[in-house]
C-alpha positions in Angstrom: -4.2 37.6 -28.6 -1.6 35.9 -30.7 0.7 33.3 -29.3 3.6 35.7 -29.4 1.7 38.3 -27.4 0.6 35.7 -24.9 4.2 34.6 -24.4 5.3 38.2 -24.0 2.5 39.0 -21.5 3.2 35.9 -19.4 6.9 36.7 -19.3 6.2 40.2 -18.2 3.8 38.9 -15.5 6.3 36.4 -14.2 9.1 39.0 -14.2 6.9 41.4 -12.2 5.9 38.6 -9.7 9.6 37.6 -9.3 10.6 41.2 -8.6 7.8 41.6 -6.0 8.8 38.3 -4.4 12.5 39.1 -4.3 11.7 42.5 -2.9 9.6 40.9 -0.1 12.3 38.4 0.7 14.9 41.1 0.9 12.7 43.1 3.2 12.2 40.0 5.4 15.9 39.3 5.5 16.7 42.9 6.5 14.1 42.8 9.2 15.5 39.5 10.6 19.0 40.9 10.6 17.8 44.0 12.3 16.0 41.9 15.0 19.2 39.9 15.6 21.2 43.0 16.1 18.6 44.4 18.5 19.6 43.4 22.0 16.4 44.5 23.7 15.7 41.2 25.4 12.2 40.4 26.6 13.2 40.1 30.3 11.5 36.8 31.0 14.7 34.8 31.2 17.7 35.8 33.4 20.5 35.1 31.0 24.0 34.2 32.1 27.1 32.7 30.5 29.8 30.3 31.6 33.3 31.7 31.8 35.2 28.6 30.9 33.7 28.4 27.3 35.5 31.7 26.4 39.0 31.0 27.8 40.8 32.7 24.9 39.4 36.1 26.0 39.8 37.9 29.4 37.1 38.1 32.0 37.0 41.8 31.3 36.3 41.3 27.6 33.7 38.6 28.4 32.0 41.0 30.9 32.0 43.8 28.4 30.4 41.6 25.7 27.9 40.1 28.1 26.8 43.6 29.2 26.4 44.6 25.6 24.2 41.6 24.8 22.0 42.0 27.9 23.4 39.1 29.9 23.0 39.5 33.6 25.5 37.0 35.1 28.7 35.1 34.7 28.8 31.5 35.8 31.7 29.5 37.3 33.9 32.3 38.5 35.5 32.7 42.0 36.4 35.6 44.3 39.4 36.7 42.1 37.0 37.7 39.3 34.1 39.1 41.3 35.4 42.7 41.3 35.5 42.7 37.5 31.9 41.4 37.4 30.8 44.2 39.7 32.6 46.7 37.5 30.2 45.8 34.7 27.1 45.5 36.9 27.0 41.7 36.5 26.4 39.0 39.1 28.2 35.8 39.8 25.3 33.7 38.9 26.9 30.4 39.9 30.0 30.7 42.1 32.8 28.2 42.3 36.1 27.7 44.0 35.1 25.5 47.0 35.0 22.2 45.1 38.1 19.9 44.8 37.2 18.8 41.2 34.5 16.9 39.4 35.6 13.5 40.5 36.3 13.9 44.2 33.1 15.1 45.7 30.6 14.6 48.6 29.9 11.0 47.6 33.2 9.9 49.1 33.8 10.2 52.8 37.5 10.5 52.4 37.1 14.0 50.9 34.6 15.3 53.5 37.2 17.0 55.7 38.8 18.9 52.9 35.4 19.8 51.4 34.1 21.0 54.8 37.1 23.3 55.2 36.8 24.8 51.7 33.0 25.2 51.8 33.1 26.6 55.3 35.5 29.3 54.0 33.6 30.0 50.8 30.0 30.1 51.9 30.4 33.3 54.0 32.4 34.9 51.1 29.6 34.2 48.6 27.0 35.7 51.1 29.1 38.8 51.8 29.2 39.7 48.1 25.4 39.3 47.9 25.6 36.2 45.7 23.4 33.2 46.1 24.5 30.0 44.3 27.6 27.9 45.0 28.3 24.8 43.0 29.1 21.3 44.3 29.5 17.8 43.0 28.8 14.2 43.9 32.1 13.0 42.5 32.6 9.6 40.9 30.7 6.5 41.8 33.8 4.3 42.3 31.7 1.2 42.7 29.3 2.6 45.3 25.6 1.7 45.1 23.1 4.5 44.8 22.2 4.1 48.4 25.9 4.4 49.5 26.2 7.5 47.4 23.1 9.1 48.9 24.2 8.2 52.4 27.7 9.6 51.9 26.4 12.8 50.3 23.9 13.4 53.1 26.6 12.9 55.7 29.0 15.3 53.9 26.5 17.9 52.9 24.3 18.2 55.9 26.6 20.5 58.0 27.4 22.6 54.9 23.7 23.0 54.1 23.1 24.1 57.6 25.9 26.8 57.2 24.4 27.7 53.8 21.0 28.3 55.5 22.6 30.6 58.0 24.1 32.7 55.2 21.2 32.5 52.7 23.3 30.6 50.2 22.2 27.7 48.1 24.5 24.7 47.4 23.8 23.5 43.9 24.9 20.1 42.8 25.4 19.7 39.0 23.9 16.9 37.0 26.5 15.6 34.6 26.4 12.8 32.0 28.4 9.7 32.8 28.0 8.3 29.2 30.3 10.6 27.3 32.0 13.4 29.2 32.2 12.4 32.9 32.6 8.6 33.1 31.5 7.2 36.4 30.0 10.4 37.8 27.3 9.5 40.3 24.8 12.3 40.1 24.1 11.5 36.5 20.3 11.4 36.4 17.6 13.8 37.5 16.0 11.2 39.8 19.2 10.6 41.6 19.7 14.3 42.4 16.0 14.7 43.3 16.3 11.9 45.8 19.3 13.6 47.4 17.3 16.8 47.6 14.5 15.0 49.4 16.8 13.4 51.9 18.5 16.7 52.7 15.1 18.5 52.9 16.4 22.0 52.6 15.6 24.9 50.2 19.3 25.6 50.4 20.3 22.5 48.5 19.2 22.3 44.9 20.2 21.0 41.5 21.9 22.5 38.5 20.0 20.9 35.6 22.5 20.9 32.7 20.3 20.4 29.6 23.2 19.1 27.5 24.2 16.4 30.0 20.7 15.3 30.8 19.8 15.0 27.1 22.7 12.5 26.7 22.0 10.4 29.8 18.2 10.4 29.9 16.5 12.7 27.4 12.9 13.6 28.2 14.1 17.1 29.1 10.8 19.0 29.2 8.9 16.4 31.2 11.7 16.3 33.8 11.7 20.1 34.1 8.0 20.1 34.6 8.0 17.3 37.2 11.1 18.2 39.2 11.4 22.0 38.8 11.0 22.6 42.5 14.4 20.9 43.0 16.2 22.9 40.3 17.9 26.2 41.0 19.8 26.8 37.8 20.0 25.7 34.1 22.9 25.2 31.6 22.6 25.0 27.9 24.6 23.2 25.3 24.1 21.7 21.8 23.7 18.0 21.4 25.9 16.4 20.1 29.2 18.1 20.8 28.3 20.8 23.3 28.5 23.4 20.5 26.0 26.1 19.3 22.4 25.6 20.3 21.0 26.5 16.8 19.5 24.3 14.1 22.7 22.3 13.8 21.8 20.1 16.8 18.9 18.0 18.1 17.4 20.1 20.9 14.8 22.8 20.3 15.7 25.4 22.9 12.7 27.8 22.5 10.4 25.0 23.6 12.7 24.1 26.5 12.8 27.7 27.6 9.1 28.0 27.5 8.9 25.0 29.8 11.3 26.7 32.2 9.1 29.8 32.2 5.9 27.8 32.7 7.2 26.3 35.9 8.0 29.7 37.3 11.8 29.6 37.3 13.2 32.8 38.7 16.9 31.9 38.6 19.4 32.0 35.8 19.8 30.1 32.5 23.5 30.1 31.6 24.9 29.4 28.1 27.5 26.7 28.4 28.3 25.7 24.8 31.7 25.7 23.2 31.4 27.9 20.1 32.6 26.4 16.8 32.2 29.6 14.8 35.1 32.0 14.5 33.1 34.9 16.0 32.4 33.4 19.4 30.6 36.4 20.8 28.2 36.4 17.8 27.4 32.8 18.6 26.8 33.8 22.2 24.5 36.6 21.1 22.5 34.3 18.8 22.2 31.7 21.6 20.8 34.3 24.0 18.2 35.3 21.5 17.2 31.7 20.8 16.6 31.3 24.5 14.9 34.7 25.0 11.3 33.6 24.9 
């Protein structure tokens, strides 16, 4: 074979290989696109989404989108929005409306009277609608030691937990970071919340493990889930840093975290609580649900 023929043969071979490779890649991309559009979720994770992250659309629109994606619940909505959720066959996966705010919580005795009034009113309403979880907060530290915070929280929560037991409702205290977003918040580490759970000693008081917040304040997410899962009723997601999309743009690998959540036998909800940066926020939500659908 002459040099000219050899060059021609090699060029033909390379061209053929490139065509086959490109064809294979295109087929792969089409399959991936098709999979992303397919909302038949595996059913292992109970998916939910936090209302406040989508404030520029109505509750009705969010419910319609959630239903289309395969999401089962909407987090952080109160009685005014419950009829809309029911219309779409969705649950209120984490009820709110009894708390004062994030800073004035059960850790301060000066707020106990107001909190008792509001939770005494809300707990039966949650139960009447067939819902389970009602959020609560420790509030700010304001110079209190850990021991003072635990003591005040036990004093304030004990009668409310007793009422929750009577109504089969779970009071769920959220773990928030005190480093970036909620300066001086007291329940800012898993260990602090777990100790409070132990002191209250009731299955009707649990923790909301916010993965975003706990990555910031302590990290070690999977180990903490494995070691303390019996005290966790609910999970929130969020990309670190920035609380944006939970994709490859951030530092957490959510499929592994979700597998840990499944391994410990979690039967509650995992709610998406990230603030979408992309223009199509519902597309971001859809992608996040699929990332977590292990």
